[in-house]
C-alpha positions, 0 to 999 in steps of 0.5 A: 695533797692539795685542798681540792676545794681551795684550788676552786677558790683560787681558780675563781679568784683568778679568772675574776681578776682577768676579767676585771683588768680587761673590762678596764677603760683607758682615759681618753684626750679630746679630739681635734674636732673638739678642740677645734669647737672649743676655740671657735668659740671662744674667739666669738666670745672674745670679739663680742667681749671686745666689740662692745669694750670698744662702744664703750670706751668710744660714747664715754669719750663723745661724753668728756668731749661735750662736757669739755665744749660746755666748760669752754663755752661758759670760759668764753662768755666770762671772757666776753663779759669782761672785755665786751668782745670774743678772743681771737683763740683759745690761748686769751682764755687760758684753754689752748692746750686743751686736747680732746678725748682723741688727742687733738685740739679742740676748734674755736672759730670767732666768727666776728673775726674770721672769714667767712671760709671758716665757719661751719654751715648746715647742709643749707649752707647758713652758718650754724652759731652767730657768735663762734664757733666751737668743737671737735674733729671727733675719733678721725681727726679731721673735718668739713665746713658743712656738717652733713659732710662725710668727715663731719659726721663724728664730728663733736659741735656746738651750734644754734649758739650753745642748744645743740652739743653733740655729734655732726650726724644727729645735728643733721639729721635734726635739720630734717624736722626742724629746717628752721634750726630752732629747735632744743639741743642738748644745752637744753634751752635758748641762749642770750646774747652775752651782752644783753640783747636777744639773740640772732637767728643763725640763718642770718635773719630774725624768726619768722612764723613758720607758716611764713607771715603772721598768724591768722585764723585757721580759718584763714581769715577773720572770724564769722559765724558759724551759719556762715554769715551774722548772727541772728537773735532768736529773741528778735533783738540784736546780738553781737557777732562773735566775729565782732559785727552786730547780728540781726533779729531773727523773729519777731519779738513776744 
């Protein structure tokens, strides 16, 4: 005969075991909606990363093109010092095979020998250089002679005889603030003729006073006494007028 207490213990054990088995949670996977959300987030992050990376690469290429143009300019100026004339092509200074960061040859035009149709010009149709043009056609590999043209916006251009080297759109925007073309660009300062003379105005003439004439007194004429006439001497003597004339005595001497 079985022990009643042991029989009850076995029943209790079996009942507890079945209870825990009924409460067991089966593992679940991701739902389709959750997977779609994760894929969308990853796609967004990837597009942002690619955009930032592409922009960084493009900026690095622009910097490289600017550095190349500066180095080419040095070689051209050295050639001028030795020959008293600029070369007709870059091959004459050993740089004919040099390519810009986009795989295209650098463009060089000697203004002393090339026809005017090949000269690069600003929005006012004036030459942007005095001696030679030097530029890269930029990422699109195409260009227009006027720097404000749609195809010239991404060109890397040397202008104002080296005072500016940068993108065509930046050069065109500078003309809004500096229509005389005398602003300082990335070149760092004014450039003189390698032959030792003064530089000509990129617009084809000599520089003039921004006001269009010789400097004048801010008042529009010669300096006068602030009171509107010649200065008077309070002590009764004569006084020289600051504007250049003699003053009259105001009162009687004591």
